[in-house]
TIBAZA-569157 format. One record per residue: x, y, z of N, C-alpha, C in turn. Coordinates in steps of 0.02 Angstrom, whole numbers, plus 50000, padded with zeros to 5 digits. Layout:
<nodes>
XYZXYZXYZ...
</nodes>
This chain:
<nodes>
526385236946257526175235046324526155227446327526455224646380526465217346385525795214746410525705208246405525065205046420524815206346491525255205846541525025206646610524795213746624525125218646595524905225546604524255226946567524175223846510523555224546473522985221246511523115215446540522605211946580522415216146641522905219446671522765223746729522315229446709522465232746655522055238346632521345236146615521285230346583520625227746565520225226046628520555223046677520215221346740520005227646778520435232646778520245239046810519625242046776519605241646711519025244146674518395240046691518475233446697517905229146714517645230746784518095232046831517885234046899517495240646896517745245146857517435251846851516725251446823516625246946775515985246846740515545240746757515725237046808515325231146827514625233346846514135229846821513445231846835513065226746879513405221446900513105216746947513645214946999513425212647057513915211047109514345205047089514055200147054514455194347033514985196346982514815200846937515305203246888515865207146923515675211146972516175214947010516645210247047516395205047078516815200247114517295196947066517055194747008517495191446959518025196246933517835202446919518305207346895518845208846947518645209347010519135210447063519605204547070519355198447060519795192547063520315192747008520105194546948520575194946892521095200446906520865206046932521315211546949521805209447004521555205947054521995203447108522525198747081522325194247037522815189547008523335193146965523115198346929523595202146888524105205646933523865208946986524325212147033524785206947066524515201247084524905195947116525465193747069525305192747006525795190446956526355195646946526195201946957526685207346950527085208447014526915204847067527255205747130526995211747170526445214547149526145220147185525675217347239525985214947293525625211047343525135215247383525295221547397524835225747434524185226747394524265228347330523685229447287523295222947278523655217347270523325210847262522915209147323523205210147382522845208647444522215212847449522265219247433521685223747434521125221047389521305219047329520805216647281520525209747300520955205347326520695198847349520185199947404520335204447451519865205747506519225208947480519275213247432518675216347403518255211347364518575205847342518215200747304517895195547349517945196547415517655191747463517095195147501516515196047470515965199347505515735195147565515555198447620515375194847681514755190547674514325192047626513715188247618513785182047573514395180747550514495175247504515175172047516515195165447521515825161947532516165160747464516785162747460517175161647399517875159747419518095153847398518745151247418519325154747383519225156847321519775159647281520105165647314519735170747337520085176347369520435174447434520145169847470520465167547532521125164247517521145160047466521765156747447522275161747421522055166847385522505171947360522855175647417522465177647467522755181047525523235176347562523035170047568523475165147602524135164347565524125164147499524745163647460525205169647474524915175547478525295181547491525605181347561525215179247609525475178747677526045173847682525995168147646526545163247645527165166247612527065169847558527625172947522527985178147565527605181547607527905186747650528285183847709528145177647728528485174847787529155171847769
</nodes>
């Protein structure tokens, strides 16, 4: 298994077992980046959006979605 697929599996596991909201946000960001690197833009967008909770401002998921939108145009 190559590194990016291993990173994806590890991030999916971290999302599954996250026990705090901050850990869940970070795990979703790693998973979004892994999907993004694989060109899985739909999945990456979903995870970036999930990593942007409405009660907390985080620039990283916003930038991730913006990169995908630019790539699609």
